[in-house]
TORKOL-4160 file (C-alpha; in steps of 0.2 Angstrom, whole numbers, padded with zeros to 4 digits, m for minus):
219
<pt num="1" X="m0041" Y="0064" Z="0032"/>
<pt num="2" X="m0050" Y="0050" Z="0040"/>
<pt num="3" X="m0053" Y="0041" Z="0055"/>
<pt num="4" X="m0054" Y="0022" Z="0055"/>
<pt num="5" X="m0054" Y="0009" Z="0070"/>
<pt num="6" X="m0045" Y="0022" Z="0081"/>
<pt num="7" X="m0031" Y="0028" Z="0068"/>
<pt num="8" X="m0031" Y="0043" Z="0059"/>
<pt num="9" X="m0028" Y="0042" Z="0040"/>
<pt num="10" X="m0020" Y="0056" Z="0031"/>
<pt num="11" X="m0017" Y="0056" Z="0013"/>
<pt num="12" X="m0003" Y="0071" Z="0008"/>
<pt num="13" X="m0002" Y="0068" Z="m0011"/>
<pt num="14" X="0016" Y="0072" Z="m0016"/>
<pt num="15" X="0026" Y="0081" Z="m0002"/>
<pt num="16" X="0045" Y="0085" Z="0001"/>
<pt num="17" X="0054" Y="0073" Z="0011"/>
<pt num="18" X="0060" Y="0087" Z="0025"/>
<pt num="19" X="0041" Y="0092" Z="0025"/>
<pt num="20" X="0037" Y="0074" Z="0029"/>
<pt num="21" X="0051" Y="0073" Z="0041"/>
<pt num="22" X="0045" Y="0088" Z="0052"/>
<pt num="23" X="0028" Y="0083" Z="0051"/>
<pt num="24" X="0031" Y="0065" Z="0057"/>
<pt num="25" X="0043" Y="0072" Z="0072"/>
<pt num="26" X="0028" Y="0083" Z="0077"/>
<pt num="27" X="0016" Y="0069" Z="0076"/>
<pt num="28" X="0028" Y="0057" Z="0086"/>
<pt num="29" X="0029" Y="0070" Z="0100"/>
<pt num="30" X="0011" Y="0074" Z="0101"/>
<pt num="31" X="0008" Y="0054" Z="0101"/>
<pt num="32" X="0020" Y="0052" Z="0116"/>
<pt num="33" X="0010" Y="0065" Z="0125"/>
<pt num="34" X="m0007" Y="0057" Z="0120"/>
<pt num="35" X="m0012" Y="0073" Z="0111"/>
<pt num="36" X="m0017" Y="0063" Z="0096"/>
<pt num="37" X="m0022" Y="0046" Z="0091"/>
<pt num="38" X="m0011" Y="0034" Z="0080"/>
<pt num="39" X="m0008" Y="0042" Z="0061"/>
<pt num="40" X="m0005" Y="0034" Z="0045"/>
<pt num="41" X="0003" Y="0046" Z="0034"/>
<pt num="42" X="0001" Y="0041" Z="0014"/>
<pt num="43" X="0010" Y="0050" Z="0003"/>
<pt num="44" X="0025" Y="0051" Z="m0011"/>
<pt num="45" X="0042" Y="0061" Z="m0012"/>
<pt num="46" X="0049" Y="0069" Z="m0026"/>
<pt num="47" X="0064" Y="0061" Z="m0032"/>
<pt num="48" X="0075" Y="0058" Z="m0016"/>
<pt num="49" X="0090" Y="0048" Z="m0009"/>
<pt num="50" X="0090" Y="0045" Z="0010"/>
<pt num="51" X="0104" Y="0037" Z="0019"/>
<pt num="52" X="0099" Y="0027" Z="0035"/>
<pt num="53" X="0108" Y="0026" Z="0053"/>
<pt num="54" X="0118" Y="0009" Z="0044"/>
<pt num="55" X="0123" Y="0018" Z="0028"/>
<pt num="56" X="0140" Y="0016" Z="0019"/>
<pt num="57" X="0146" Y="0028" Z="0008"/>
<pt num="58" X="0151" Y="0014" Z="m0004"/>
<pt num="59" X="0132" Y="0010" Z="m0008"/>
<pt num="60" X="0131" Y="0027" Z="m0013"/>
<pt num="61" X="0136" Y="0028" Z="m0033"/>
<pt num="62" X="0133" Y="0045" Z="m0036"/>
<pt num="63" X="0141" Y="0062" Z="m0029"/>
<pt num="64" X="0129" Y="0074" Z="m0021"/>
<pt num="65" X="0133" Y="0086" Z="m0036"/>
<pt num="66" X="0127" Y="0073" Z="m0049"/>
<pt num="67" X="0111" Y="0071" Z="m0038"/>
<pt num="68" X="0107" Y="0089" Z="m0039"/>
<pt num="69" X="0110" Y="0086" Z="m0059"/>
<pt num="70" X="0096" Y="0073" Z="m0061"/>
<pt num="71" X="0084" Y="0083" Z="m0051"/>
<pt num="72" X="0085" Y="0075" Z="m0034"/>
<pt num="73" X="0088" Y="0077" Z="m0016"/>
<pt num="74" X="0099" Y="0068" Z="m0003"/>
<pt num="75" X="0095" Y="0066" Z="0016"/>
<pt num="76" X="0104" Y="0059" Z="0031"/>
<pt num="77" X="0090" Y="0051" Z="0042"/>
<pt num="78" X="0089" Y="0043" Z="0058"/>
<pt num="79" X="0079" Y="0027" Z="0051"/>
<pt num="80" X="0086" Y="0011" Z="0052"/>
<pt num="81" X="0093" Y="0003" Z="0034"/>
<pt num="82" X="0105" Y="0009" Z="0021"/>
<pt num="83" X="0104" Y="0020" Z="0007"/>
<pt num="84" X="0086" Y="0020" Z="m0003"/>
<pt num="85" X="0077" Y="0031" Z="m0016"/>
<pt num="86" X="0059" Y="0037" Z="m0015"/>
<pt num="87" X="0049" Y="0045" Z="m0030"/>
<pt num="88" X="0035" Y="0047" Z="m0041"/>
<pt num="89" X="0026" Y="0031" Z="m0044"/>
<pt num="90" X="0031" Y="0024" Z="m0026"/>
<pt num="91" X="0018" Y="0024" Z="m0012"/>
<pt num="92" X="0023" Y="0028" Z="0006"/>
<pt num="93" X="0016" Y="0024" Z="0022"/>
<pt num="94" X="0023" Y="0031" Z="0037"/>
<pt num="95" X="0014" Y="0025" Z="0053"/>
<pt num="96" X="0014" Y="0035" Z="0069"/>
<pt num="97" X="0008" Y="0023" Z="0079"/>
<pt num="98" X="0011" Y="0017" Z="0098"/>
<pt num="99" X="0018" Y="m0002" Z="0098"/>
<pt num="100" X="0014" Y="m0003" Z="0117"/>
<pt num="101" X="m0005" Y="0001" Z="0114"/>
<pt num="102" X="m0005" Y="m0012" Z="0099"/>
<pt num="103" X="0003" Y="m0026" Z="0109"/>
<pt num="104" X="0018" Y="m0025" Z="0095"/>
<pt num="105" X="0037" Y="m0027" Z="0098"/>
<pt num="106" X="0047" Y="m0021" Z="0084"/>
<pt num="107" X="0050" Y="m0037" Z="0075"/>
<pt num="108" X="0031" Y="m0042" Z="0074"/>
<pt num="109" X="0029" Y="m0023" Z="0068"/>
<pt num="110" X="0041" Y="m0024" Z="0053"/>
<pt num="111" X="0034" Y="m0042" Z="0049"/>
<pt num="112" X="0016" Y="m0033" Z="0047"/>
<pt num="113" X="0024" Y="m0019" Z="0038"/>
<pt num="114" X="0031" Y="m0033" Z="0024"/>
<pt num="115" X="0014" Y="m0043" Z="0025"/>
<pt num="116" X="0005" Y="m0026" Z="0021"/>
<pt num="117" X="0016" Y="m0024" Z="0004"/>
<pt num="118" X="0013" Y="m0043" Z="0001"/>
<pt num="119" X="m0005" Y="m0043" Z="0001"/>
<pt num="120" X="m0005" Y="m0028" Z="m0009"/>
<pt num="121" X="0005" Y="m0037" Z="m0024"/>
<pt num="122" X="m0006" Y="m0053" Z="m0021"/>
<pt num="123" X="m0021" Y="m0043" Z="m0026"/>
<pt num="124" X="m0013" Y="m0041" Z="m0043"/>
<pt num="125" X="m0007" Y="m0059" Z="m0044"/>
<pt num="126" X="0012" Y="m0056" Z="m0038"/>
<pt num="127" X="0018" Y="m0068" Z="m0026"/>
<pt num="128" X="0031" Y="m0057" Z="m0016"/>
<pt num="129" X="0041" Y="m0065" Z="0000"/>
<pt num="130" X="0047" Y="m0057" Z="0015"/>
<pt num="131" X="0067" Y="m0053" Z="0014"/>
<pt num="132" X="0079" Y="m0069" Z="0018"/>
<pt num="133" X="0091" Y="m0066" Z="0033"/>
<pt num="134" X="0101" Y="m0049" Z="0029"/>
<pt num="135" X="0088" Y="m0044" Z="0016"/>
<pt num="136" X="0075" Y="m0031" Z="0021"/>
<pt num="137" X="0057" Y="m0028" Z="0013"/>
<pt num="138" X="0048" Y="m0039" Z="0001"/>
<pt num="139" X="0055" Y="m0047" Z="m0015"/>
<pt num="140" X="0047" Y="m0056" Z="m0030"/>
<pt num="141" X="0060" Y="m0070" Z="m0032"/>
<pt num="142" X="0076" Y="m0060" Z="m0031"/>
<pt num="143" X="0070" Y="m0044" Z="m0037"/>
<pt num="144" X="0066" Y="m0031" Z="m0023"/>
<pt num="145" X="0048" Y="m0021" Z="m0024"/>
<pt num="146" X="0045" Y="m0015" Z="m0006"/>
<pt num="147" X="0058" Y="m0007" Z="0006"/>
<pt num="148" X="0056" Y="m0004" Z="0025"/>
<pt num="149" X="0066" Y="0008" Z="0037"/>
<pt num="150" X="0059" Y="0012" Z="0053"/>
<pt num="151" X="0063" Y="0022" Z="0067"/>
<pt num="152" X="0055" Y="0019" Z="0085"/>
<pt num="153" X="0057" Y="0032" Z="0099"/>
<pt num="154" X="0049" Y="0028" Z="0115"/>
<pt num="155" X="0039" Y="0014" Z="0108"/>
<pt num="156" X="0032" Y="0025" Z="0095"/>
<pt num="157" X="0035" Y="0022" Z="0076"/>
<pt num="158" X="0039" Y="0034" Z="0062"/>
<pt num="159" X="0046" Y="0032" Z="0043"/>
<pt num="160" X="0040" Y="0016" Z="0036"/>
<pt num="161" X="0038" Y="0008" Z="0021"/>
<pt num="162" X="0040" Y="0012" Z="0002"/>
<pt num="163" X="0032" Y="0001" Z="m0011"/>
<pt num="164" X="0036" Y="0002" Z="m0030"/>
<pt num="165" X="0021" Y="0004" Z="m0040"/>
<pt num="166" X="0025" Y="0013" Z="m0057"/>
<pt num="167" X="0043" Y="0021" Z="m0051"/>
<pt num="168" X="0056" Y="0026" Z="m0064"/>
<pt num="169" X="0068" Y="0012" Z="m0059"/>
<pt num="170" X="0084" Y="0021" Z="m0066"/>
<pt num="171" X="0085" Y="0030" Z="m0051"/>
<pt num="172" X="0092" Y="0015" Z="m0042"/>
<pt num="173" X="0107" Y="0012" Z="m0054"/>
<pt num="174" X="0115" Y="0026" Z="m0044"/>
<pt num="175" X="0114" Y="0015" Z="m0027"/>
<pt num="176" X="0115" Y="m0001" Z="m0020"/>
<pt num="177" X="0097" Y="m0001" Z="m0012"/>
<pt num="178" X="0098" Y="m0005" Z="0007"/>
<pt num="179" X="0117" Y="m0011" Z="0004"/>
<pt num="180" X="0111" Y="m0026" Z="m0006"/>
<pt num="181" X="0123" Y="m0031" Z="m0017"/>
<pt num="182" X="0120" Y="m0038" Z="m0035"/>
<pt num="183" X="0100" Y="m0039" Z="m0033"/>
<pt num="184" X="0088" Y="m0030" Z="m0046"/>
<pt num="185" X="0074" Y="m0018" Z="m0040"/>
<pt num="186" X="0057" Y="m0020" Z="m0048"/>
<pt num="187" X="0040" Y="m0012" Z="m0048"/>
<pt num="188" X="0021" Y="m0019" Z="m0048"/>
<pt num="189" X="0020" Y="m0011" Z="m0065"/>
<pt num="190" X="0035" Y="m0022" Z="m0070"/>
<pt num="191" X="0029" Y="m0039" Z="m0063"/>
<pt num="192" X="0010" Y="m0039" Z="m0069"/>
<pt num="193" X="0004" Y="m0041" Z="m0088"/>
<pt num="194" X="m0012" Y="m0031" Z="m0086"/>
<pt num="195" X="m0014" Y="m0013" Z="m0086"/>
<pt num="196" X="m0015" Y="m0005" Z="m0068"/>
<pt num="197" X="m0027" Y="0007" Z="m0061"/>
<pt num="198" X="m0021" Y="0024" Z="m0055"/>
<pt num="199" X="m0008" Y="0025" Z="m0041"/>
<pt num="200" X="m0020" Y="0034" Z="m0030"/>
<pt num="201" X="m0033" Y="0018" Z="m0031"/>
<pt num="202" X="m0016" Y="0006" Z="m0026"/>
<pt num="203" X="m0012" Y="0017" Z="m0013"/>
<pt num="204" X="m0030" Y="0015" Z="m0006"/>
<pt num="205" X="m0027" Y="m0003" Z="m0008"/>
<pt num="206" X="m0012" Y="m0001" Z="0001"/>
<pt num="207" X="m0019" Y="0009" Z="0016"/>
<pt num="208" X="m0033" Y="m0005" Z="0018"/>
<pt num="209" X="m0020" Y="m0019" Z="0019"/>
<pt num="210" X="m0012" Y="m0010" Z="0032"/>
<pt num="211" X="m0026" Y="m0008" Z="0042"/>
<pt num="212" X="m0031" Y="m0026" Z="0040"/>
<pt num="213" X="m0015" Y="m0031" Z="0046"/>
<pt num="214" X="m0013" Y="m0019" Z="0062"/>
<pt num="215" X="m0030" Y="m0024" Z="0067"/>
<pt num="216" X="m0038" Y="m0008" Z="0063"/>
<pt num="217" X="m0057" Y="m0008" Z="0057"/>
<pt num="218" X="m0057" Y="m0001" Z="0040"/>
<pt num="219" X="m0075" Y="0008" Z="0041"/>
C-alpha cells in the first residue's frame, strides 16, 4: 500500500470477485463517512463473468452450468453496463474516489478512465480511441481492448476499468461483450510486435497513467 498525492494505492494481486466487491463496499462507506482517503485498488480476478445493470440475457451465450464447467464464475452486479469478462492477464483498476472533492462529473470521470487506458496503450505504440456513441471502453480500430463499468453512490465511485494485457481471449466467445454485436476483443499482447514486460510492470504503468489523468501526484 502506498499514498500518492492524497490517494491510497493498494496492489492486491489476484482476488476473488466477491472479496473485491465486499472491500469496495466497505471503502465506499468509509469514504462517505470521511474515515479514509480516496483509494485505488489494482488487481486481477480469476475467470469471472459479470452482469451489469443494463445486461440482457441474450448477450450471455453460455449457461451457468457451462460457466462452472470451464472453471469460471458468474456474478450479477450494480455497476453500469452489460456483460463482461474478467480473468488472468487483465489489469483492473477500481477507484474509490469522491467526485465532488475532485470537481468531476460522471461523464468527465468516465472520459478520464478512457484516457488512462489510451495513455497506457500509447506507451507501447498502440493507438486506441474512446468508444463511439453506443460503445464503451477503448478500441483499437474495431477491436475492443479495455472495458469500463462504474457505479457511483453519493458521488463516490466504485468498480472501474479492465484492460486486456495478456488475457485469454477465448473466454469472450461466450458473451457479447458489453452488449455490442459483431465486434472483436483484443489485448495489448495481440497488438504489439515486441515482447511485453511482466504484467506487474504494466499494471504499475496503468496506475501511473491513472494518477496523471486524475491529477494525483505520483511521488
